[in-house]
mmCIF file as gemmi writes it, N, C-alpha and C atoms, coordinates in Angstrom:
data_model
loop_
_atom_site.group_PDB
_atom_site.id
_atom_site.type_symbol
_atom_site.label_atom_id
_atom_site.label_alt_id
_atom_site.label_comp_id
_atom_site.label_asym_id
_atom_site.label_entity_id
_atom_site.label_seq_id
_atom_site.pdbx_PDB_ins_code
_atom_site.Cartn_x
_atom_site.Cartn_y
_atom_site.Cartn_z
_atom_site.occupancy
_atom_site.B_iso_or_equiv
_atom_site.pdbx_formal_charge
_atom_site.auth_seq_id
_atom_site.auth_asym_id
_atom_site.pdbx_PDB_model_num
ATOM 1 N N . MET Axp A 1 ? 0.83 -1.184 0 1 0 ? 1 A 1
ATOM 2 C CA . MET Axp A 1 ? 0 0 0 1 0 ? 1 A 1
ATOM 3 C C . MET Axp A 1 ? 0.869 1.239 0 1 0 ? 1 A 1
ATOM 4 N N . GLU Axp A 2 ? 1.927 1.208 0.811 1 0 ? 2 A 1
ATOM 5 C CA . GLU Axp A 2 ? 2.798 2.384 0.895 1 0 ? 2 A 1
ATOM 6 C C . GLU Axp A 2 ? 3.42 2.706 -0.455 1 0 ? 2 A 1
ATOM 7 N N . LEU Axp A 3 ? 3.804 1.679 -1.224 1 0 ? 3 A 1
ATOM 8 C CA . LEU Axp A 3 ? 4.37 1.924 -2.552 1 0 ? 3 A 1
ATOM 9 C C . LEU Axp A 3 ? 3.339 2.546 -3.494 1 0 ? 3 A 1
ATOM 10 N N . MET Axp A 4 ? 2.108 2.051 -3.444 1 0 ? 4 A 1
ATOM 11 C CA . MET Axp A 4 ? 1.066 2.593 -4.323 1 0 ? 4 A 1
ATOM 12 C C . MET Axp A 4 ? 0.741 4.036 -3.953 1 0 ? 4 A 1
ATOM 13 N N . ILE Axp A 5 ? 0.693 4.33 -2.671 1 0 ? 5 A 1
ATOM 14 C CA . ILE Axp A 5 ? 0.393 5.702 -2.243 1 0 ? 5 A 1
ATOM 15 C C . ILE Axp A 5 ? 1.537 6.63 -2.64 1 0 ? 5 A 1
ATOM 16 N N . ALA Axp A 6 ? 2.774 6.181 -2.444 1 0 ? 6 A 1
ATOM 17 C CA . ALA Axp A 6 ? 3.921 7.02 -2.795 1 0 ? 6 A 1
ATOM 18 C C . ALA Axp A 6 ? 3.976 7.285 -4.287 1 0 ? 6 A 1
ATOM 19 N N . ALA Axp A 7 ? 3.616 6.276 -5.101 1 0 ? 7 A 1
ATOM 20 C CA . ALA Axp A 7 ? 3.637 6.453 -6.551 1 0 ? 7 A 1
ATOM 21 C C . ALA Axp A 7 ? 2.346 7.057 -7.075 1 0 ? 7 A 1
ATOM 22 N N . ASN Axp A 8 ? 1.374 7.227 -6.186 1 0 ? 8 A 1
ATOM 23 C CA . ASN Axp A 8 ? 0.059 7.771 -6.56 1 0 ? 8 A 1
ATOM 24 C C . ASN Axp A 8 ? -0.58 6.946 -7.678 1 0 ? 8 A 1
ATOM 25 N N . THR Axp A 9 ? -0.461 5.637 -7.556 1 0 ? 9 A 1
ATOM 26 C CA . THR Axp A 9 ? -1.043 4.73 -8.549 1 0 ? 9 A 1
ATOM 27 C C . THR Axp A 9 ? -1.809 3.639 -7.824 1 0 ? 9 A 1
ATOM 28 N N . ILE Axp A 10 ? -2.926 3.983 -7.282 1 0 ? 10 A 1
ATOM 29 C CA . ILE Axp A 10 ? -3.738 3.02 -6.549 1 0 ? 10 A 1
ATOM 30 C C . ILE Axp A 10 ? -4.682 2.35 -7.535 1 0 ? 10 A 1
ATOM 31 N N . THR Axp A 11 ? -4.242 1.206 -8.071 1 0 ? 11 A 1
ATOM 32 C CA . THR Axp A 11 ? -5.063 0.452 -9.02 1 0 ? 11 A 1
ATOM 33 C C . THR Axp A 11 ? -5.031 -1.026 -8.64 1 0 ? 11 A 1
ATOM 34 N N . ALA Axp A 12 ? -6.026 -1.736 -9.115 1 0 ? 12 A 1
ATOM 35 C CA . ALA Axp A 12 ? -6.096 -3.17 -8.836 1 0 ? 12 A 1
ATOM 36 C C . ALA Axp A 12 ? -4.943 -3.913 -9.512 1 0 ? 12 A 1
ATOM 37 N N . ALA Axp A 13 ? -4.584 -3.479 -10.719 1 0 ? 13 A 1
ATOM 38 C CA . ALA Axp A 13 ? -3.489 -4.14 -11.439 1 0 ? 13 A 1
ATOM 39 C C . ALA Axp A 13 ? -2.165 -3.959 -10.697 1 0 ? 13 A 1
ATOM 40 N N . HIS Axp A 14 ? -1.944 -2.75 -10.168 1 0 ? 14 A 1
ATOM 41 C CA . HIS Axp A 14 ? -0.712 -2.49 -9.43 1 0 ? 14 A 1
ATOM 42 C C . HIS Axp A 14 ? -0.698 -3.299 -8.131 1 0 ? 14 A 1
ATOM 43 N N . ALA Axp A 15 ? -1.821 -3.355 -7.453 1 0 ? 15 A 1
ATOM 44 C CA . ALA Axp A 15 ? -1.915 -4.139 -6.219 1 0 ? 15 A 1
ATOM 45 C C . ALA Axp A 15 ? -1.683 -5.625 -6.511 1 0 ? 15 A 1
ATOM 46 N N . ASP Axp A 16 ? -2.252 -6.114 -7.605 1 0 ? 16 A 1
ATOM 47 C CA . ASP Axp A 16 ? -2.073 -7.517 -7.98 1 0 ? 16 A 1
ATOM 48 C C . ASP Axp A 16 ? -0.611 -7.803 -8.309 1 0 ? 16 A 1
ATOM 49 N N . ALA Axp A 17 ? 0.052 -6.884 -9.014 1 0 ? 17 A 1
ATOM 50 C CA . ALA Axp A 17 ? 1.463 -7.063 -9.353 1 0 ? 17 A 1
ATOM 51 C C . ALA Axp A 17 ? 2.325 -7.091 -8.091 1 0 ? 17 A 1
ATOM 52 N N . LEU Axp A 18 ? 2.047 -6.198 -7.15 1 0 ? 18 A 1
ATOM 53 C CA . LEU Axp A 18 ? 2.802 -6.178 -5.9 1 0 ? 18 A 1
ATOM 54 C C . LEU Axp A 18 ? 2.573 -7.452 -5.096 1 0 ? 18 A 1
ATOM 55 N N . LEU Axp A 19 ? 1.339 -7.932 -5.093 1 0 ? 19 A 1
ATOM 56 C CA . LEU Axp A 19 ? 1.013 -9.158 -4.372 1 0 ? 19 A 1
ATOM 57 C C . LEU Axp A 19 ? 1.772 -10.345 -4.95 1 0 ? 19 A 1
ATOM 58 N N . LYS Axp A 20 ? 1.817 -10.43 -6.266 1 0 ? 20 A 1
ATOM 59 C CA . LYS Axp A 20 ? 2.513 -11.544 -6.915 1 0 ? 20 A 1
ATOM 60 C C . LYS Axp A 20 ? 4.025 -11.446 -6.757 1 0 ? 20 A 1
ATOM 61 N N . ALA Axp A 21 ? 4.552 -10.215 -6.64 1 0 ? 21 A 1
ATOM 62 C CA . ALA Axp A 21 ? 5.995 -10.028 -6.508 1 0 ? 21 A 1
ATOM 63 C C . ALA Axp A 21 ? 6.486 -10.191 -5.07 1 0 ? 21 A 1
ATOM 64 N N . THR Axp A 22 ? 5.57 -10.179 -4.117 1 0 ? 22 A 1
ATOM 65 C CA . THR Axp A 22 ? 5.955 -10.293 -2.711 1 0 ? 22 A 1
ATOM 66 C C . THR Axp A 22 ? 6.155 -11.762 -2.342 1 0 ? 22 A 1
ATOM 67 N N . PRO Axp A 23 ? 7.307 -12.089 -1.752 1 0 ? 23 A 1
ATOM 68 C CA . PRO Axp A 23 ? 7.519 -13.478 -1.319 1 0 ? 23 A 1
ATOM 69 C C . PRO Axp A 23 ? 6.479 -13.88 -0.282 1 0 ? 23 A 1
ATOM 70 N N . PRO Axp A 24 ? 6.038 -15.13 -0.287 1 0 ? 24 A 1
ATOM 71 C CA . PRO Axp A 24 ? 4.991 -15.563 0.64 1 0 ? 24 A 1
ATOM 72 C C . PRO Axp A 24 ? 5.338 -15.327 2.112 1 0 ? 24 A 1
ATOM 73 N N . GLU Axp A 25 ? 6.632 -15.434 2.461 1 0 ? 25 A 1
ATOM 74 C CA . GLU Axp A 25 ? 7.025 -15.264 3.863 1 0 ? 25 A 1
ATOM 75 C C . GLU Axp A 25 ? 6.789 -13.845 4.358 1 0 ? 25 A 1
ATOM 76 N N . GLN Axp A 26 ? 6.718 -12.876 3.451 1 0 ? 26 A 1
ATOM 77 C CA . GLN Axp A 26 ? 6.549 -11.477 3.835 1 0 ? 26 A 1
ATOM 78 C C . GLN Axp A 26 ? 5.087 -11.044 3.84 1 0 ? 26 A 1
ATOM 79 N N . ARG Axp A 27 ? 4.199 -11.924 3.43 1 0 ? 27 A 1
ATOM 80 C CA . ARG Axp A 27 ? 2.775 -11.576 3.389 1 0 ? 27 A 1
ATOM 81 C C . ARG Axp A 27 ? 2.113 -11.901 4.717 1 0 ? 27 A 1
ATOM 82 N N . THR Axp A 28 ? 1.067 -11.142 5.044 1 0 ? 28 A 1
ATOM 83 C CA . THR Axp A 28 ? 0.373 -11.352 6.32 1 0 ? 28 A 1
ATOM 84 C C . THR Axp A 28 ? -0.539 -12.568 6.285 1 0 ? 28 A 1
ATOM 85 N N . ASP Axp A 29 ? -0.94 -13.015 5.105 1 0 ? 29 A 1
ATOM 86 C CA . ASP Axp A 29 ? -1.824 -14.175 5.014 1 0 ? 29 A 1
ATOM 87 C C . ASP Axp A 29 ? -1.047 -15.489 4.894 1 0 ? 29 A 1
ATOM 88 N N . TYR Axp A 30 ? 0.264 -15.426 5.047 1 0 ? 30 A 1
ATOM 89 C CA . TYR Axp A 30 ? 1.112 -16.615 4.925 1 0 ? 30 A 1
ATOM 90 C C . TYR Axp A 30 ? 1.102 -17.397 6.235 1 0 ? 30 A 1
ATOM 91 N N . ALA Axp A 31 ? 0.847 -18.686 6.117 1 0 ? 31 A 1
ATOM 92 C CA . ALA Axp A 31 ? 0.902 -19.572 7.278 1 0 ? 31 A 1
ATOM 93 C C . ALA Axp A 31 ? 1.994 -20.604 7.004 1 0 ? 31 A 1
ATOM 94 N N . PRO Axp A 32 ? 3.077 -20.606 7.798 1 0 ? 32 A 1
ATOM 95 C CA . PRO Axp A 32 ? 4.144 -21.57 7.537 1 0 ? 32 A 1
ATOM 96 C C . PRO Axp A 32 ? 3.631 -22.992 7.691 1 0 ? 32 A 1
ATOM 97 N N . PRO Axp A 33 ? 4.171 -23.919 6.9 1 0 ? 33 A 1
ATOM 98 C CA . PRO Axp A 33 ? 3.723 -25.305 7.004 1 0 ? 33 A 1
ATOM 99 C C . PRO Axp A 33 ? 4.056 -25.88 8.374 1 0 ? 33 A 1
ATOM 100 N N . LYS Axp A 34 ? 3.119 -26.649 8.889 1 0 ? 34 A 1
ATOM 101 C CA . LYS Axp A 34 ? 3.307 -27.27 10.195 1 0 ? 34 A 1
ATOM 102 C C . LYS Axp A 34 ? 4.103 -28.553 10.023 1 0 ? 34 A 1
ATOM 103 N N . PRO Axp A 35 ? 4.978 -28.842 10.968 1 0 ? 35 A 1
ATOM 104 C CA . PRO Axp A 35 ? 5.731 -30.104 10.868 1 0 ? 35 A 1
ATOM 105 C C . PRO Axp A 35 ? 4.789 -31.299 11.006 1 0 ? 35 A 1
ATOM 106 N N . ASP Axp A 36 ? 5.167 -32.371 10.34 1 0 ? 36 A 1
ATOM 107 C CA . ASP Axp A 36 ? 4.349 -33.592 10.397 1 0 ? 36 A 1
ATOM 108 C C . ASP Axp A 36 ? 4.305 -34.125 11.82 1 0 ? 36 A 1
ATOM 109 N N . GLU Axp A 37 ? 3.151 -34.568 12.193 1 0 ? 37 A 1
ATOM 110 C CA . GLU Axp A 37 ? 2.978 -35.178 13.514 1 0 ? 37 A 1
ATOM 111 C C . GLU Axp A 37 ? 3.567 -36.587 13.48 1 0 ? 37 A 1
ATOM 112 N N . PRO Axp A 38 ? 4.274 -36.975 14.521 1 0 ? 38 A 1
ATOM 113 C CA . PRO Axp A 38 ? 4.807 -38.342 14.536 1 0 ? 38 A 1
ATOM 114 C C . PRO Axp A 38 ? 3.669 -39.363 14.526 1 0 ? 38 A 1
ATOM 115 N N . LYS Axp A 39 ? 3.885 -40.411 13.786 1 0 ? 39 A 1
ATOM 116 C CA . LYS Axp A 39 ? 2.857 -41.446 13.662 1 0 ? 39 A 1
ATOM 117 C C . LYS Axp A 39 ? 3.184 -42.593 14.606 1 0 ? 39 A 1
ATOM 118 N N . GLY Axp A 40 ? 2.182 -43.122 15.228 1 0 ? 40 A 1
ATOM 119 C CA . GLY Axp A 40 ? 2.377 -44.28 16.091 1 0 ? 40 A 1
ATOM 120 C C . GLY Axp A 40 ? 2.689 -43.898 17.521 1 0 ? 40 A 1
ATOM 121 N N . ASP Axp A 41 ? 2.847 -44.929 18.303 1 0 ? 41 A 1
ATOM 122 C CA . ASP Axp A 41 ? 3.141 -44.784 19.726 1 0 ? 41 A 1
ATOM 123 C C . ASP Axp A 41 ? 4.593 -44.362 19.916 1 0 ? 41 A 1
ATOM 124 N N . PRO Axp A 42 ? 4.845 -43.313 20.698 1 0 ? 42 A 1
ATOM 125 C CA . PRO Axp A 42 ? 6.232 -42.871 20.906 1 0 ? 42 A 1
ATOM 126 C C . PRO Axp A 42 ? 7.117 -43.962 21.509 1 0 ? 42 A 1
ATOM 127 N N . LEU Axp A 43 ? 6.567 -44.784 22.373 1 0 ? 43 A 1
ATOM 128 C CA . LEU Axp A 43 ? 7.353 -45.856 22.978 1 0 ? 43 A 1
ATOM 129 C C . LEU Axp A 43 ? 7.796 -46.862 21.912 1 0 ? 43 A 1
ATOM 130 N N . GLN Axp A 44 ? 6.899 -47.174 20.986 1 0 ? 44 A 1
ATOM 131 C CA . GLN Axp A 44 ? 7.252 -48.105 19.908 1 0 ? 44 A 1
ATOM 132 C C . GLN Axp A 44 ? 8.321 -47.491 19.007 1 0 ? 44 A 1
ATOM 133 N N . GLN Axp A 45 ? 8.235 -46.188 18.781 1 0 ? 45 A 1
ATOM 134 C CA . GLN Axp A 45 ? 9.235 -45.52 17.956 1 0 ? 45 A 1
ATOM 135 C C . GLN Axp A 45 ? 10.608 -45.578 18.622 1 0 ? 45 A 1
ATOM 136 N N . ILE Axp A 46 ? 10.645 -45.407 19.942 1 0 ? 46 A 1
ATOM 137 C CA . ILE Axp A 46 ? 11.907 -45.467 20.674 1 0 ? 46 A 1
ATOM 138 C C . ILE Axp A 46 ? 12.495 -46.871 20.597 1 0 ? 46 A 1
ATOM 139 N N . VAL Axp A 47 ? 11.647 -47.883 20.775 1 0 ? 47 A 1
ATOM 140 C CA . VAL Axp A 47 ? 12.12 -49.27 20.695 1 0 ? 47 A 1
ATOM 141 C C . VAL Axp A 47 ? 12.661 -49.563 19.301 1 0 ? 47 A 1
ATOM 142 N N . LYS Axp A 48 ? 11.971 -49.107 18.28 1 0 ? 48 A 1
ATOM 143 C CA . LYS Axp A 48 ? 12.403 -49.322 16.905 1 0 ? 48 A 1
ATOM 144 C C . LYS Axp A 48 ? 13.735 -48.612 16.639 1 0 ? 48 A 1
ATOM 145 N N . LEU Axp A 49 ? 13.862 -47.389 17.134 1 0 ? 49 A 1
ATOM 146 C CA . LEU Axp A 49 ? 15.089 -46.627 16.953 1 0 ? 49 A 1
ATOM 147 C C . LEU Axp A 49 ? 16.252 -47.298 17.673 1 0 ? 49 A 1
ATOM 148 N N . GLU Axp A 50 ? 16.016 -47.796 18.882 1 0 ? 50 A 1
ATOM 149 C CA . GLU Axp A 50 ? 17.073 -48.499 19.618 1 0 ? 50 A 1
ATOM 150 C C . GLU Axp A 50 ? 17.512 -49.758 18.882 1 0 ? 50 A 1
ATOM 151 N N . ARG Axp A 51 ? 16.551 -50.469 18.297 1 0 ? 51 A 1
ATOM 152 C CA . ARG Axp A 51 ? 16.881 -51.688 17.543 1 0 ? 51 A 1
ATOM 153 C C . ARG Axp A 51 ? 17.76 -51.339 16.339 1 0 ? 51 A 1
ATOM 154 N N . LYS Axp A 52 ? 17.398 -50.269 15.633 1 0 ? 52 A 1
ATOM 155 C CA . LYS Axp A 52 ? 18.19 -49.862 14.472 1 0 ? 52 A 1
ATOM 156 C C . LYS Axp A 52 ? 19.583 -49.405 14.893 1 0 ? 52 A 1
ATOM 157 N N . MET Axp A 53 ? 19.668 -48.696 16.011 1 0 ? 53 A 1
ATOM 158 C CA . MET Axp A 53 ? 20.971 -48.241 16.501 1 0 ? 53 A 1
ATOM 159 C C . MET Axp A 53 ? 21.859 -49.428 16.869 1 0 ? 53 A 1
ATOM 160 N N . ARG Axp A 54 ? 21.269 -50.454 17.467 1 0 ? 54 A 1
ATOM 161 C CA . ARG Axp A 54 ? 22.023 -51.656 17.82 1 0 ? 54 A 1
ATOM 162 C C . ARG Axp A 54 ? 22.555 -52.326 16.55 1 0 ? 54 A 1
ATOM 163 N N . GLN Axp A 55 ? 21.726 -52.397 15.507 1 0 ? 55 A 1
ATOM 164 C CA . GLN Axp A 55 ? 22.153 -52.996 14.251 1 0 ? 55 A 1
ATOM 165 C C . GLN Axp A 55 ? 23.314 -52.21 13.643 1 0 ? 55 A 1
ATOM 166 N N . VAL Axp A 56 ? 23.214 -50.89 13.686 1 0 ? 56 A 1
ATOM 167 C CA . VAL Axp A 56 ? 24.284 -50.049 13.14 1 0 ? 56 A 1
ATOM 168 C C . VAL Axp A 56 ? 25.571 -50.251 13.937 1 0 ? 56 A 1
ATOM 169 N N . GLN Axp A 57 ? 25.46 -50.334 15.256 1 0 ? 57 A 1
ATOM 170 C CA . GLN Axp A 57 ? 26.642 -50.549 16.085 1 0 ? 57 A 1
ATOM 171 C C . GLN Axp A 57 ? 27.295 -51.892 15.781 1 0 ? 57 A 1
ATOM 172 N N . GLU Axp A 58 ? 26.479 -52.923 15.572 1 0 ? 58 A 1
ATOM 173 C CA . GLU Axp A 58 ? 27.021 -54.241 15.245 1 0 ? 58 A 1
ATOM 174 C C . GLU Axp A 58 ? 27.742 -54.219 13.903 1 0 ? 58 A 1
ATOM 175 N N . LYS Axp A 59 ? 27.158 -53.553 12.907 1 0 ? 59 A 1
ATOM 176 C CA . LYS Axp A 59 ? 27.806 -53.445 11.595 1 0 ? 59 A 1
ATOM 177 C C . LYS Axp A 59 ? 29.121 -52.678 11.716 1 0 ? 59 A 1
ATOM 178 N N . TYR Axp A 60 ? 29.11 -51.629 12.527 1 0 ? 60 A 1
ATOM 179 C CA . TYR Axp A 60 ? 30.319 -50.832 12.722 1 0 ? 60 A 1
ATOM 180 C C . TYR Axp A 60 ? 31.417 -51.659 13.371 1 0 ? 60 A 1
ATOM 181 N N . LYS Axp A 61 ? 31.048 -52.445 14.387 1 0 ? 61 A 1
ATOM 182 C CA . LYS Axp A 61 ? 32.041 -53.294 15.057 1 0 ? 61 A 1
ATOM 183 C C . LYS Axp A 61 ? 32.644 -54.306 14.086 1 0 ? 61 A 1
ATOM 184 N N . ARG Axp A 62 ? 31.777 -54.929 13.269 1 0 ? 62 A 1
ATOM 185 C CA . ARG Axp A 62 ? 32.284 -55.906 12.287 1 0 ? 62 A 1
ATOM 186 C C . ARG Axp A 62 ? 33.232 -55.235 11.301 1 0 ? 62 A 1
ATOM 187 N N . ALA Axp A 63 ? 32.854 -54.049 10.845 1 0 ? 63 A 1
ATOM 188 C CA . ALA Axp A 63 ? 33.715 -53.326 9.903 1 0 ? 63 A 1
ATOM 189 C C . ALA Axp A 63 ? 35.024 -52.935 10.568 1 0 ? 63 A 1
ATOM 190 N N . GLU Axp A 64 ? 34.956 -52.517 11.814 1 0 ? 64 A 1
ATOM 191 C CA . GLU Axp A 64 ? 36.145 -52.116 12.553 1 0 ? 64 A 1
ATOM 192 C C . GLU Axp A 64 ? 37.081 -53.302 12.759 1 0 ? 64 A 1
ATOM 193 N N . GLU Axp A 65 ? 36.52 -54.482 13.034 1 0 ? 65 A 1
ATOM 194 C CA . GLU Axp A 65 ? 37.336 -55.671 13.259 1 0 ? 65 A 1
ATOM 195 C C . GLU Axp A 65 ? 38.045 -56.137 11.991 1 0 ? 65 A 1
ATOM 196 N N . SER Axp A 66 ? 37.389 -56.009 10.854 1 0 ? 66 A 1
ATOM 197 C CA . SER Axp A 66 ? 37.981 -56.498 9.613 1 0 ? 66 A 1
ATOM 198 C C . SER Axp A 66 ? 38.764 -55.419 8.866 1 0 ? 66 A 1
ATOM 199 N N . TYR Axp A 67 ? 38.779 -54.201 9.369 1 0 ? 67 A 1
ATOM 200 C CA . TYR Axp A 67 ? 39.442 -53.103 8.668 1 0 ? 67 A 1
ATOM 201 C C . TYR Axp A 67 ? 40.932 -53.366 8.483 1 0 ? 67 A 1
ATOM 202 N N . GLY Axp A 68 ? 41.601 -53.793 9.542 1 0 ? 68 A 1
ATOM 203 C CA . GLY Axp A 68 ? 43.048 -54.003 9.472 1 0 ? 68 A 1
ATOM 204 C C . GLY Axp A 68 ? 43.439 -55.044 8.443 1 0 ? 68 A 1
ATOM 205 N N . SER Axp A 69 ? 42.774 -56.183 8.472 1 0 ? 69 A 1
ATOM 206 C CA . SER Axp A 69 ? 43.131 -57.251 7.522 1 0 ? 69 A 1
ATOM 207 C C . SER Axp A 69 ? 42.761 -56.863 6.093 1 0 ? 69 A 1
ATOM 208 N N . GLU Axp A 70 ? 41.65 -56.172 5.907 1 0 ? 70 A 1
ATOM 209 C CA . GLU Axp A 70 ? 41.263 -55.753 4.556 1 0 ? 70 A 1
ATOM 210 C C . GLU Axp A 70 ? 42.231 -54.705 4.017 1 0 ? 70 A 1
ATOM 211 N N . LEU Axp A 71 ? 42.674 -53.798 4.886 1 0 ? 71 A 1
ATOM 212 C CA . LEU Axp A 71 ? 43.64 -52.796 4.457 1 0 ? 71 A 1
ATOM 213 C C . LEU Axp A 71 ? 44.951 -53.46 4.063 1 0 ? 71 A 1
ATOM 214 N N . LEU Axp A 72 ? 45.394 -54.429 4.844 1 0 ? 72 A 1
ATOM 215 C CA . LEU Axp A 72 ? 46.624 -55.152 4.515 1 0 ? 72 A 1
ATOM 216 C C . LEU Axp A 72 ? 46.483 -55.862 3.173 1 0 ? 72 A 1
ATOM 217 N N . ASN Axp A 73 ? 45.344 -56.512 2.94 1 0 ? 73 A 1
ATOM 218 C CA . ASN Axp A 73 ? 45.112 -57.191 1.654 1 0 ? 73 A 1
ATOM 219 C C . ASN Axp A 73 ? 45.143 -56.204 0.492 1 0 ? 73 A 1
ATOM 220 N N . LEU Axp A 74 ? 44.575 -55.046 0.681 1 0 ? 74 A 1
ATOM 221 C CA . LEU Axp A 74 ? 44.578 -54.046 -0.39 1 0 ? 74 A 1
ATOM 222 C C . LEU Axp A 74 ? 45.975 -53.518 -0.669 1 0 ? 74 A 1
ATOM 223 N N . VAL Axp A 75 ? 46.743 -53.296 0.382 1 0 ? 75 A 1
ATOM 224 C CA . VAL Axp A 75 ? 48.113 -52.812 0.186 1 0 ? 75 A 1
ATOM 225 C C . VAL Axp A 75 ? 48.943 -53.852 -0.551 1 0 ? 75 A 1
ATOM 226 N N . VAL Axp A 76 ? 48.805 -55.131 -0.149 1 0 ? 76 A 1
ATOM 227 C CA . VAL Axp A 76 ? 49.537 -56.207 -0.826 1 0 ? 76 A 1
ATOM 228 C C . VAL Axp A 76 ? 49.078 -56.334 -2.267 1 0 ? 76 A 1
ATOM 229 N N . ALA Axp A 77 ? 47.774 -56.271 -2.489 1 0 ? 77 A 1
ATOM 230 C CA . ALA Axp A 77 ? 47.236 -56.391 -3.848 1 0 ? 77 A 1
ATOM 231 C C . ALA Axp A 77 ? 47.701 -55.228 -4.721 1 0 ? 77 A 1
ATOM 232 N N . LYS Axp A 78 ? 47.852 -54.063 -4.142 1 0 ? 78 A 1
ATOM 233 C CA . LYS Axp A 78 ? 48.301 -52.9 -4.905 1 0 ? 78 A 1
ATOM 234 C C . LYS Axp A 78 ? 49.784 -53.031 -5.247 1 0 ? 78 A 1
ATOM 235 N N . GLY Axp A 79 ? 50.565 -53.535 -4.323 1 0 ? 79 A 1
ATOM 236 C CA . GLY Axp A 79 ? 52 -53.643 -4.551 1 0 ? 79 A 1
ATOM 237 C C . GLY Axp A 79 ? 52.402 -54.822 -5.401 1 0 ? 79 A 1
ATOM 238 N N . TYR Axp A 80 ? 51.605 -55.855 -5.45 1 0 ? 80 A 1
ATOM 239 C CA . TYR Axp A 80 ? 51.952 -57.061 -6.197 1 0 ? 80 A 1
ATOM 240 C C . TYR Axp A 80 ? 52.17 -56.792 -7.689 1 0 ? 80 A 1
ATOM 241 N N . PRO Axp A 81 ? 51.254 -56.092 -8.378 1 0 ? 81 A 1
ATOM 242 C CA . PRO Axp A 81 ? 51.491 -55.859 -9.811 1 0 ? 81 A 1
ATOM 243 C C . PRO Axp A 81 ? 52.772 -55.058 -10.084 1 0 ? 81 A 1
ATOM 244 N N . LYS Axp A 82 ? 53.178 -54.176 -9.195 1 0 ? 82 A 1
ATOM 245 C CA . LYS Axp A 82 ? 54.404 -53.405 -9.394 1 0 ? 82 A 1
ATOM 246 C C . LYS Axp A 82 ? 55.638 -54.326 -9.346 1 0 ? 82 A 1
ATOM 247 N N . ASN Axp A 83 ? 55.593 -55.329 -8.445 1 0 ? 83 A 1
ATOM 248 C CA . ASN Axp A 83 ? 56.718 -56.249 -8.322 1 0 ? 83 A 1
ATOM 249 C C . ASN Axp A 83 ? 56.771 -57.234 -9.482 1 0 ? 83 A 1
ATOM 250 N N . VAL Axp A 84 ? 55.62 -57.575 -10.027 1 0 ? 84 A 1
ATOM 251 C CA . VAL Axp A 84 ? 55.568 -58.546 -11.116 1 0 ? 84 A 1
ATOM 252 C C . VAL Axp A 84 ? 56.073 -57.909 -12.4 1 0 ? 84 A 1
ATOM 253 N N . LEU Axp A 85 ? 55.743 -56.671 -12.616 1 0 ? 85 A 1
ATOM 254 C CA . LEU Axp A 85 ? 56.15 -55.993 -13.862 1 0 ? 85 A 1
ATOM 255 C C . LEU Axp A 85 ? 57.528 -55.498 -13.729 1 0 ? 85 A 1
């Protein structure tokens, strides 16, 4: 409104253009989207999350245990072709 009054051009077309050019976050009729509500029982979600965390920890431990031997195999495999040629 202030722009239209300052320019002395109070028209519907000008108001429509300003409305379309204004980002939604700056408009008074803008309602930010609400976050999704969690589905299901919170206790079940915690149990499920703990189960997944345990699985990830087990995979990490297995990877950690085999890291040294796999690294050694890769180093040997990388150096072998250099010695053969």
